[in-house]
NUDO-873158 format. One record per residue (C-alpha): x, y, z; residue in one letter; residue number from 1. Coordinates in Angstrom, 2 decimals, always signed. Each point is the difference from the previous one (the first is absolute). Layout:
NODE|c1|c2|c3|code|pos
NODE|X|Y|Z|A|NUM
...
END
This chain:
NODE|c1|c2|c3|code|pos
NODE|+58.05|+110.71|+79.71|M|1
NODE|-0.96|-3.05|+2.02|Q|2
NODE|+2.27|-0.91|+2.90|K|3
NODE|+1.40|-3.55|+0.25|P|4
NODE|-2.16|-2.24|+2.21|L|5
NODE|+1.51|-1.96|+2.89|I|6
NODE|-2.14|-2.87|+1.33|V|7
NODE|+0.77|-1.27|+3.52|V|8
NODE|-1.49|-3.19|+1.43|T|9
NODE|-0.36|-0.77|+3.70|G|10
NODE|-0.92|+3.55|+0.91|K|11
NODE|-0.88|-0.98|+3.58|N|12
NODE|+3.21|-1.91|+0.62|G|13
NODE|+3.13|+1.49|+1.53|Q|14
NODE|+1.78|+0.81|-3.26|L|15
NODE|-3.12|+1.06|-1.90|G|16
NODE|-0.91|+2.35|+2.83|W|17
NODE|+3.49|+1.55|+0.04|E|18
NODE|-0.19|+0.53|-3.78|L|19
NODE|-3.32|+1.79|+0.53|Q|20
NODE|+1.78|+2.40|+2.36|Q|21
NODE|+2.56|+0.79|-2.72|L|22
NODE|-2.45|+0.28|-2.90|A|23
NODE|-1.05|+3.65|+0.63|P|24
NODE|+3.61|+1.16|-0.36|T|25
NODE|+0.04|-1.50|-3.52|L|26
NODE|-3.51|+1.03|-1.04|A|27
NODE|+1.36|+2.55|-2.48|A|28
NODE|+1.79|-2.73|-1.97|D|29
NODE|-2.19|-3.08|+0.38|Y|30
NODE|-3.58|-1.11|+0.44|D|31
NODE|-0.41|-2.70|+2.66|W|32
NODE|-2.49|-2.83|+0.34|L|33
NODE|+0.11|-1.89|+3.32|F|34
NODE|-1.96|-3.25|+0.12|V|35
NODE|-0.86|-2.69|+2.53|D|36
NODE|-1.61|-3.44|-0.20|A|37
NODE|-3.43|+1.56|-0.66|D|38
NODE|+1.27|+1.38|-3.33|S|39
NODE|+2.48|-2.73|-0.88|L|40
NODE|-0.56|-3.44|+1.54|D|41
NODE|+3.30|-1.85|-0.35|L|42
NODE|-1.61|-3.26|+1.12|S|43
NODE|-1.85|+0.09|-3.35|K|44
NODE|+2.71|+0.39|-2.66|P|45
NODE|-2.55|-0.27|-2.82|D|46
NODE|-1.41|+3.43|+1.02|T|47
NODE|+3.29|+1.85|-0.50|I|48
NODE|-0.38|+0.55|-3.76|E|49
NODE|-3.31|+1.82|+0.59|A|50
NODE|+1.66|+2.25|+2.59|F|51
NODE|+2.64|+1.07|-2.53|F|52
NODE|-2.42|+0.49|-2.92|A|53
NODE|-1.08|+3.63|+0.71|P|54
NODE|+3.37|+1.32|+1.23|I|55
NODE|+3.37|+0.79|-1.58|Q|56
NODE|+2.58|-0.09|+2.81|P|57
NODE|+3.60|+1.04|-0.60|A|58
NODE|+1.11|-1.63|+3.26|Y|59
NODE|-1.57|-2.79|+2.03|F|60
NODE|+1.35|-0.28|+3.55|I|61
NODE|-1.13|-3.35|+1.37|H|62
NODE|+0.11|+0.09|+3.81|C|63
NODE|-2.91|-2.34|+0.75|A|64
NODE|+0.77|-3.59|+0.93|A|65
NODE|-0.99|-2.96|+2.13|Y|66
NODE|+2.43|+0.48|+2.91|T|67
NODE|-1.25|-2.38|+2.72|A|68
NODE|+3.16|-2.11|-0.02|V|69
NODE|-1.24|-2.73|+2.37|D|70
NODE|-3.53|-0.20|-1.42|K|71
NODE|+1.44|-0.38|-3.51|A|72
NODE|+1.11|-3.50|+0.97|E|73
NODE|-3.66|-1.09|+0.15|T|74
NODE|-1.65|+2.61|-2.28|E|75
NODE|+2.26|-0.92|-2.90|Q|76
NODE|-2.48|+0.44|-2.85|A|77
NODE|-1.03|+3.46|+1.19|L|78
NODE|+3.60|+1.13|+0.61|A|79
NODE|+1.06|-1.29|-3.44|Y|80
NODE|-2.87|+1.72|-1.81|N|81
NODE|+0.65|+3.35|+1.67|I|82
NODE|+3.80|-0.01|-0.01|N|83
NODE|+0.85|-1.90|-3.17|A|84
NODE|-2.82|-0.38|-2.54|V|85
NODE|-1.28|+3.55|+0.44|S|86
NODE|+3.46|+1.52|-0.32|V|87
NODE|+0.53|-1.89|-3.22|G|88
NODE|-3.30|+1.36|-1.34|E|89
NODE|+0.80|+3.56|+1.15|I|90
NODE|+3.36|-0.21|-1.77|A|91
NODE|-1.72|-1.21|-3.18|K|92
NODE|-2.47|+2.90|+0.10|Q|93
NODE|+2.81|+2.48|+0.71|C|94
NODE|+1.89|-1.28|-3.04|A|95
NODE|-3.06|+0.53|-2.20|Q|96
NODE|-0.31|+3.59|+1.30|K|97
NODE|+3.75|+0.72|-0.32|N|98
NODE|+0.01|+0.58|+3.75|C|99
NODE|+2.92|-0.32|+2.43|V|100
NODE|-0.74|-2.52|+2.76|L|101
NODE|+1.63|+0.46|+3.40|I|102
NODE|-0.86|-3.00|+2.15|T|103
NODE|+1.04|-0.65|+3.59|I|104
NODE|+1.57|-3.29|+1.02|S|105
NODE|+1.66|-1.33|+3.13|T|106
NODE|+3.19|-1.18|+1.67|D|107
NODE|-1.90|-3.25|+0.64|Y|108
NODE|+0.88|-1.20|-3.52|V|109
NODE|+3.43|-0.90|+1.45|F|110
NODE|+0.81|-3.20|+1.88|D|111
NODE|+1.63|+1.74|+2.95|G|112
NODE|+3.28|-1.91|-0.21|N|113
NODE|+1.99|+3.08|-1.01|G|114
NODE|+2.65|+1.72|+2.10|T|115
NODE|+0.39|+3.20|-2.07|A|116
NODE|-2.73|+2.27|-1.41|P|117
NODE|-1.75|-1.68|-2.94|Y|118
NODE|+0.66|+1.58|-3.38|K|119
NODE|-2.93|+0.45|-2.39|T|120
NODE|+1.23|-2.82|-2.26|N|121
NODE|+0.48|-2.52|+2.83|H|122
NODE|-1.98|-3.21|-0.70|P|123
NODE|-3.34|+0.05|+1.78|I|124
NODE|-1.26|-2.99|+1.96|Q|125
NODE|-2.87|+0.81|+2.40|P|126
NODE|-0.45|-2.01|+3.19|V|127
NODE|-3.72|+0.69|+0.40|N|128
NODE|-3.07|+0.08|-2.26|Y|129
NODE|-0.41|+3.78|+0.20|Y|130
NODE|+3.57|+0.38|-1.29|G|131
NODE|-0.77|-2.49|-2.77|Y|132
NODE|-3.01|+2.05|-1.19|T|133
NODE|+2.18|+3.12|-0.11|K|134
NODE|+2.69|-1.88|-1.93|K|135
NODE|-2.57|-0.97|-2.63|V|136
NODE|-1.36|+3.56|-0.06|S|137
NODE|+3.48|+1.32|-0.82|E|138
NODE|+0.42|-2.51|-2.82|E|139
NODE|-3.41|+0.77|-1.51|L|140
NODE|+0.44|+3.77|+0.28|A|141
NODE|+3.35|-0.07|-1.82|L|142
NODE|-1.26|-2.49|-2.60|A|143
NODE|-3.21|+1.91|-0.80|N|144
NODE|+1.21|+3.60|-0.06|N|145
NODE|+3.50|+1.06|-1.12|P|146
NODE|-0.55|+3.34|+1.78|Q|147
NODE|-0.03|-1.52|+3.50|T|148
NODE|+1.84|+1.12|+3.13|I|149
NODE|-0.12|-2.40|+2.95|I|150
NODE|+0.90|+1.46|+3.40|I|151
NODE|+0.62|-2.57|+2.70|R|152
NODE|-0.34|+1.39|+3.50|T|153
NODE|+0.00|-1.30|+3.56|S|154
NODE|-1.40|+0.47|+3.52|W|155
NODE|-2.32|+2.83|-1.05|V|156
NODE|-1.54|+2.28|+2.61|Y|157
NODE|-1.82|+3.34|+0.05|S|158
NODE|-1.94|+2.32|+2.27|S|159
NODE|-3.04|-1.41|-1.86|H|160
NODE|-1.34|-3.57|+0.06|G|161
NODE|+1.10|-3.11|+1.87|H|162
NODE|+3.71|-0.65|+0.42|N|163
NODE|+2.77|-1.12|+2.34|F|164
NODE|+0.72|+3.47|+1.40|V|165
NODE|-3.60|+0.66|+1.03|K|166
NODE|-0.40|-3.53|+1.39|T|167
NODE|+3.16|+0.35|+2.09|M|168
NODE|-1.09|+3.38|+1.37|L|169
NODE|-3.36|-1.42|+1.02|R|170
NODE|+1.49|-3.09|+1.68|L|171
NODE|+2.74|+1.99|+1.73|M|172
NODE|-2.63|+2.24|+1.54|N|173
NODE|-1.95|-3.05|+1.20|E|174
NODE|+2.82|-2.22|+1.27|R|175
NODE|+3.14|+0.14|+2.12|T|176
NODE|+1.83|-2.55|-2.13|E|177
NODE|-0.01|-0.93|-3.68|L|178
NODE|+1.80|-2.80|-1.86|K|179
NODE|+1.13|+0.76|-3.56|V|180
NODE|+1.86|-2.12|-2.55|I|181
NODE|+3.70|+0.81|-0.17|A|182
NODE|+1.27|-2.46|-2.63|D|183
NODE|-1.80|+1.36|-3.10|Q|184
NODE|+1.97|+2.80|-1.66|L|185
NODE|-1.26|+2.53|-2.55|G|186
NODE|-0.70|+3.66|-0.70|C|187
NODE|-3.04|+2.04|+1.09|P|188
NODE|-1.69|+2.25|-2.57|T|189
NODE|-1.94|+3.13|+0.88|Y|190
NODE|-2.85|+0.05|-2.54|A|191
NODE|+0.28|+3.81|-0.34|A|192
NODE|+3.61|-0.41|-1.17|D|193
NODE|-0.99|-2.75|-2.44|L|194
NODE|-2.81|+2.21|-1.37|A|195
NODE|+2.51|+2.83|-0.57|S|196
NODE|+2.36|-2.41|-1.74|A|197
NODE|-2.80|-1.21|-2.32|I|198
NODE|-0.91|+3.59|-0.89|V|199
NODE|+3.65|+0.65|-0.82|Q|200
NODE|+0.09|-3.10|-2.23|V|201
NODE|-3.13|+1.28|-1.83|V|202
NODE|+1.52|+3.46|-0.47|Q|203
NODE|+3.31|-1.40|-1.23|Q|204
NODE|-1.78|-2.37|-2.41|T|205
NODE|-2.15|+2.87|-1.30|A|206
NODE|+3.20|+1.92|-0.78|Q|207
NODE|+1.25|-2.90|-2.13|G|208
NODE|+2.17|-1.65|+2.63|N|209
NODE|-1.48|-3.42|-0.68|T|210
NODE|+1.51|-2.92|+1.89|H|211
NODE|-2.58|-2.78|+0.06|F|212
NODE|+0.57|-3.13|+2.06|G|213
NODE|+0.32|-1.00|+3.64|T|214
NODE|+1.07|+2.22|+2.91|Y|215
NODE|+0.26|-0.10|+3.76|H|216
NODE|-1.06|+2.76|+2.38|Y|217
NODE|+0.13|+0.14|+3.79|S|218
NODE|+1.46|+2.32|+2.56|N|219
NODE|+3.72|-0.51|+0.57|S|220
NODE|+1.39|-2.18|+2.76|G|221
NODE|-0.44|-3.68|+0.89|I|222
NODE|-1.72|-0.91|+3.27|I|223
NODE|-2.03|-2.73|+1.70|S|224
NODE|-3.64|+0.28|+1.04|W|225
NODE|+1.31|+0.19|+3.57|H|226
NODE|+2.23|+2.96|-0.95|D|227
NODE|-3.01|+1.64|-1.66|F|228
NODE|-2.19|-0.51|+3.08|A|229
NODE|+2.74|+1.26|+2.33|T|230
NODE|+0.34|+3.20|-2.04|A|231
NODE|-3.78|+0.52|+0.15|I|232
NODE|+0.12|-0.45|+3.79|Q|233
NODE|+2.90|+2.47|+0.33|Q|234
NODE|-1.50|+2.68|-2.25|I|235
NODE|-3.37|-0.26|+1.76|A|236
NODE|+1.79|+0.02|+3.38|N|237
NODE|-2.05|-2.93|+1.28|L|238
NODE|+1.00|-2.19|+2.96|S|239
NODE|-1.05|-3.31|-1.60|C|240
NODE|+2.91|-2.45|-0.14|Q|241
NODE|+0.70|-1.41|-3.49|V|242
NODE|+1.45|-3.51|+0.18|L|243
NODE|+1.64|-1.88|-2.91|P|244
NODE|-1.35|-3.40|-1.08|I|245
NODE|+0.76|-2.36|-2.87|T|246
NODE|-2.22|-0.82|-2.96|T|247
NODE|-0.31|-3.53|+1.40|A|248
NODE|-1.58|+1.45|+3.15|E|249
NODE|-2.71|+1.74|-2.04|Y|250
NODE|-1.28|-2.47|-2.62|P|251
NODE|-2.25|+1.35|-2.78|T|252
NODE|-1.95|-1.78|-2.78|P|253
NODE|+2.25|+1.58|-2.67|A|254
NODE|+3.77|-0.22|+0.17|K|255
NODE|+1.85|+3.35|-0.11|R|256
NODE|+3.39|+0.60|-1.62|P|257
NODE|+2.70|+0.28|+2.67|A|258
NODE|+1.88|+2.64|-2.00|Y|259
NODE|-1.76|+2.25|-2.49|S|260
NODE|+2.07|+3.20|-0.16|A|261
NODE|+0.13|+1.36|-3.56|M|262
NODE|+2.60|+1.95|-1.97|D|263
NODE|-1.71|+3.29|-0.95|T|264
NODE|+2.85|+1.50|-2.05|S|265
NODE|-1.71|-0.45|-3.41|D|266
NODE|-2.96|+2.29|+0.75|I|267
NODE|+2.41|+2.62|+1.34|A|268
NODE|+2.27|-0.25|-3.06|T|269
NODE|-2.65|-0.14|-2.73|N|270
NODE|-2.61|+2.40|+1.42|F|271
NODE|+1.94|+2.12|+2.50|G|272
NODE|-2.16|-1.21|+2.89|V|273
NODE|+1.50|+0.84|+3.39|S|274
NODE|+0.16|-2.73|+2.65|L|275
NODE|-0.93|+1.15|+3.49|I|276
NODE|+1.29|-1.67|+3.20|P|277
NODE|-2.74|-2.12|+1.58|W|278
NODE|+0.17|+1.64|+3.42|R|279
NODE|-0.45|+3.52|-1.41|N|280
NODE|-3.16|-1.10|-1.78|S|281
NODE|-1.30|-1.89|+3.02|L|282
NODE|+0.40|+3.14|+2.13|E|283
NODE|-1.90|+2.03|-2.60|K|284
NODE|-2.87|-2.51|-0.12|C|285
NODE|-0.23|-0.29|+3.76|M|286
NODE|-0.06|+3.77|+0.36|H|287
NODE|-3.11|-0.02|-2.20|L|288
NODE|-1.55|-2.82|+2.02|L|289
NODE|+0.66|+1.73|+3.32|Q|290
NODE|-0.88|+3.58|-0.99|S|291
END
């Protein structure tokens, strides 16, 4: 009997890479197909139908995205094609194949004016173009495939790829002093934890526990980027001084939400996903980086 096929995009990204680490443990139950831009070029949405033609996926985990937040302000057509149009087409193809789509979105769909963790049904109003493309991607995914699960996440890092943790470690080893924004609040997400959560959602769905719709996943705890950097400095036992600055002192082409912490209770309730404290996960990741 043929095993259900799971397709994962963005195989070289942080989340795609972490899913590849988990795949062997599930090889008895699922076949896996990991793809990158060479196999599926999201900047050319009209090629997506041809990609789907020879395969019959049961689950499509869409990790790939245009994530250059500042560049998206000027590369709007490219960001929109990759993040919005292509997701709509993927959802359409998934619907035709009776395939569950799990697509990753972002805390940047929120305006940042909140003072308590955003619930999944909170109105979304992005403050930058990247967030806008992800807003449209969510709408198209839900409209084009009834079997869609959106997982919004935030501040993703991993032992693989480019991310805040690795950048901070590099700079802290090079400098005696570092200035980090202290007035943007959110939740870090260890990509390995997110990958485990996605696998659990797949397994629960396969067992008939179907709860389609929008979810939030991050590690637990609300911190600033300065708090995050300070913890990295402490765990690494580095002497570099981490100084707090305001967003106004570090202008960027794209505006960031000041507050983007998300309420993750729905994914815990509906799929039994456990929520791990951010510092525990950071310590685990840094142990890998430093071993």
